[in-house]
N, C-alpha and C positions, 0 to 999 in steps of 0.2 A: 566516649562518644566520638564517632568518626565522621559524622555528617553535621553540617551547619543546620541549626533549626531556628525558625522564626515563628512567633505566635502573633496572630492578628485578631482584633475585634472587627467583624464584618457584618454588613447588612446586604441583603440581596432580594430582588423581586422574584428570583428564580430558585431561591432556597440556598441555605448556607453550604450544604454539601456540593451542590452543583457549582456554586461560585468558587469554592476551594479548588475543585478540579480544573476550572478554567484558569485560575491564578497559577496553579502548578504548571500547567502547560505553557502559558504565556511567559513565565519566568524561567523556563528551561528549554525543552526541545520542541515545544509545540507552537502552532500559530492557529489562525482561524479555520484552516482545513488540514487534514492529514496529508503529509508529504510522502512521496514515494521513498525518499531517502531517510525518512524517520522510521527506521526498522525497529523491530522488537529488541534486537540486540543493542541498538543505539539508545533506545528508551531505558532499557535495564541499566545501562552504563551511566547515563547522564541526566535522566529526567528527575524533576522534583517529585517527592512523594507527599501525599496527604497523610499525616500521622495521627491527627485528632480532629474530630468535628464535634462540637458541642452547641446545641441550639439553646439559646437563653431567653428568647422572647420573639414577639411579632409586633408589627405596627401597621396601621392602615395608611401610612404615608411615608414617602422616602425621606431620609435625613438630609440627603444631598440631591441636587438636580441629577436626574438619571434618564437616559434615553429610553431604556426598557422599563416597562411598568408591569404591575401585577395587582391582584386583589388584596395581597398582603405582602409585607416586607419582613422576611425572617432575619432575626439577629442571632449572632452566635460568635463563638471563639474557635479558631482553627489553628493548627500547627502544621507547618510544612517543613520539609527537610531537603537538602541538596548535597550531592557528593562534593567534597572539597576539590576534586579534580576539575570541576567546572570553572573555578576562579583562582585556585591556589591561595596564597596568603595575601593577595591584593585587596586592600581595604576599599579602594575605589570601585573595584568590580564586585565585591561583596555588597556594597551599598546599592549598586545598580541591580543586583539580583533580588535583594530583599525589600528594596524601596524604589523600584523603577516604574515601569509602565502600569503596574497593577493598580495604581491610584486612579487611572483613567479608564479602566475597563467598564463597559456598559453593564456588565453583569453585577456590579456592586453599586449600591446606593449609600455606602458608608464603608470605610476601611481605615484602620489605624494599626500600625505596627507597635506592639506593646512589649515584646521582649525578644532577645537574641540569646541563643545558647551556642557558645563558640568552642569548637574543638581545640584541644591543647596544641595540636600541630600548627594551627593558624595563629594562636596567641604567641607561641614561642618564636614564630618566624617574623614577628613584628617587634620593634625595639621597646615599646612601652615607655613609661616615664623614666627619665634619666636621673632625676633627683627625688621626686616624690615627697613624702612627708619628712623622712629622716634627713635627706639632703637639704631640704628647705629650712628645717630647724637649725641645722648646722650653719648654714650661710647667714641666717638671721641672728644667730646667737640666742635662740629661745629654746632651751632644752625641754621645757615642759609648759603646760598650760595653753590656753587658746592664744593664737597669734593675732595681734591687734593691728589692723590696717585702716587706711583711709584712701580717698580718691581726691585728686587735685580738683578743687572747685574754686571759681567757676570752671565748668568742664572745658570751655573753649574761650579764647580771648586774652589770656595772660601771655605776656612775652616770655622768652626763655629766661631772662633774669628774674622776672616776677615769679615764675614757677620755681626757680632755684631758691629764691628767698623763702618762699612758703615751705619748700621741702626741707631746707636747713632748719627752719624754726620747728617744724614737726619732729625732725630727727633729734634736736636738742631737747624736745619735750618727752622723748622716749618712745616714739612710735616704732613699731617693728617693720611696717611695710607701707609703702606709698605706691600708687599706680596712676598712670595717665588715664584719663577718661577715654573710652573707646572713640569718642569724637575727635580727640586730639591725636592726629597722626603726624604727617610730615608736610603740613601746609606752609605757605610762605609767611604766614603770620607768626608762626612759632616752629621753625624748622627743627627736625629731630636732632641733627648734629649740634646745633647751637644749644638746644634744650639739654641734651645729654651732657655736653661739656660743662655747662653752668651748674646743672643739678649735681653732677658728681663732684665738682669742686666744693659745693656747699655740704654735701654729705661727708666728704673727707674731712672738712674742717670740723663738722659737728662730732665726728667720730673721735677726734683728738680730745674732745671734752668728755664725751660719754663713754669712750672705750669700746663702742660697738657701732658698726655702720649699718644704718637702716637699709633694707632692701627696697629698691625702686624698680617697678616694672614699666619699662619704656615701651610704648606702643610702636612696634615695627611693622604693623600690617601694611603690605605693599605688594608689588610684583615679586616673584620668587628671587630673582637675582638681586633686586634691591634689598630684600630682607636679609640675604646673605651678607651684603655689604654692611647693613645696619648691625648685624651680629658682630662682625669683625670690629667695627667701631666701638661697640659697647664693651667688648672684651678688652680692647686697648685702653679704655677709660677706667677699667676696674669695676664695671657695673656687675650686678648680680642677678638680674632677671630681665626677660624679654616677654612682652605681651603680644598676642595675636588675636584677632577677631575670627573665631572659628568659621562662621558662616560666610565670611568674606574670602578667606584663603582656601577653604575646602580641605578635604582630607589629604590631597596630594600636596597642597601648600604647607599644611601642618607637618607632614612627614618630611618635606624638604627642609623645613626649619629644624626639626629634630635631628636630622642627619648632619647638620652643620653647627648646631648650637652648643657652645660651651656653658650655657646658662640655663637655669630652669625656665620652662615655658609656662607662662601664665595665660591660660586659655579662656577667653571671654566669649560667652554664647549670645551676644547681642543679636537680636532678630529671632530668638528662639520661639517666641509666641506664634510666629507664622507657621511653625511646624507642629506646635503642641496644643494650642489653645482650644481647638475644637475637639470634642469627644468623638466626632464622626469621621475625621480624616487627619492624617498626619503621623507623627512618630512620638512615642513616649520617651522621656529622657533616659530611663534605665537601659533602653535598647541602644540609642545612638552614642551615649557616653562611652560604651565599651570600645567602639571604633576609634573615638578620639583618644582614649587612653592607649590603645595599641599603637596609634600613630605617634604618641610621644608626649601628650599633655601631662605636665606635672601638677598644675593647679586647675581646677574646673569650677566655674561658677554654678551655683544651684539655686539662685534667688535667696531670700531670707525669710525668716519667720515674721509674720505680721508685716510684710513688706508693702510697698506701694503698688505691687503688681497683683495680678488676679489669682495666681496659684494659691490654693489653700495650704495651710501649714502641713497637712498630712502628705501632700505631694512633694513639698520642699524637703521634708524629713526623709522621705523615701529616696529622693534624688541624692541627698547627701550620703545616705547609707550605701547607695549603689556605687558611688565613686570609691568607697573604701572596700567594697566587696571584690572577691577575685573575678577576673575577667573570664576565666575558665576554671575547671576543676583543679588543674595543676599549676596555673600561672596567675599570680596575684596582680601584677601591674597596678599596684595601689597608687592612687593620686590623692592630692590634698583637696578636700571640699572647701569652697569659698562661699560663705554666706554674705550677701550684700543686698542693698536696696532698702533704704529706710531703717537701718539697724541702729540700735541704741543700747545703753547698758541693760535695758529690760530684756533684751534677747540673748544675752550671753549664757545664762544658766539654762534656759530652755533649749538653746542650740546644742549644748553639751548633753542634755538629757535626750534629745532627739537622736543623737549619734551614739550615745553610750560611751563617749570618750571625749577628750579635749584636743584631738588632733585635727583642728580646723583653723581656718583663717576667717575672721569676721571683719568685713570692711564697712566702715561708716563714714559717709561724707558729712551730712548735717549733724549726725549724732556726735561727732567730734568737733567739727568746725563751728557749729552753732551752740556749743555748750555755753551757758550764761557766764561762766568764769574763764572762758577761752579754751583753745584747742588742747593745751597741756592738761587742763582739768578734765576735758573730755576723754583724753587717753587714760588718765588716772581713774576715771569713773568706770571704764571698761575693766581695768585690772581689779578694781575693788569688787565689781560684780562677779568676776571670775573667782576671787577669793571667797566671796560669800557662798558660791556654789560648792567649792571644795569643802568648806566648813559645814555645809548643810544648813546654813543660816537663812532665815527669811531676809529678802533683799532690803525691805524697808527697815527692819531692825538693824541690819548691818550698816545702813546709811546713817544711823542716829549720830555717830561720832565721826562720820566721814563726809565732810561738806561737799566734796566733788560728786560723790555718788548721790547724795541727797538732792543736789541741784539738778542732776541729770534726771532722776526719777520724777521730779516735779516738772521740769521743762518738757519732758517727752512722755508724760503720763498716758498719752493716747496710744503709745506703742506697746500694746500687749498682744500676746499670741492669739491667733484665730484658730478655731477648731478645724 
């Protein structure tokens, strides 16, 4: 494949085929009138092409407010393609091409980007994950099985020393991974420098006992030059992971971090619902995550099964599989899927089943911190759930002589997968 392709679900009062042609013009050589300089040769060289139009239905009302009206609103799926010469390997300009002004066109009463097909030339020109699954396992010291993580809770309000005490206790209890909440950045109540120094002291002390240093993802989300300074500090302290909020720093910010980072990048998608929740406008996760991976994300959040959020389990599972699928036909750029949000021991086996492997990180706040027997037992309950899955045993049967798992299944019995 030599052209970039994007597929959309669209709705239009003027018909799907007409709307597709308008989008193709708007997102390449055209505008609302034919220009004298828009020659046939220029169009042949640079215009977008409509590759597929499929009508799937009609409605008697628009899904979104729309200046243009019709007697019916045709719904369908269209695929457009662009020559790579329009934007080269630039991820920011690819995003402007496939998800730019087209959302505002009067000819569409609904439009959602659902997939991207990336040429190998574009995928190879971008760095992709530096560590991915294999490098993360090596740094964590977890050669097999699901990686068990947690989030510092309360999300905000703890001092640097309080955060460090909690991190040290979790590390002694055997946790693989700890992360700052996305709300905990570099505020005066808990400055990143103070937090990082205190936490790393605690993790180093715990490692002397356990023989393994837990990975901690420090939230470095900030201005680009500040994020670079944060990375230098974390490297100096012996940290092993940096976290960024994807929708705050953008593709250019993520790439800037990747270019300077000696650490895995834990990429948090907070704010994702703004782009994905409506079926009538926005971007589907399998499309946008390809750009994030090419920019250098090592870990990508995908929500969790039976989570507190609105996405059904089928969408979460599809997102997780997308993160492990190749970016293009010839370039893997594989990242680590991160299940999170309302996760408990109940979700460990179903998460592995959804992926078809155990190359994932499952992060639980309450599912570990609120275990009736304490956080250490919460961590153990996750490992016991993973063991049950490997053995093919019923979770409740496996819990019969494992009090940590039994207590978790009782305490979190409402946390079961949704269809």
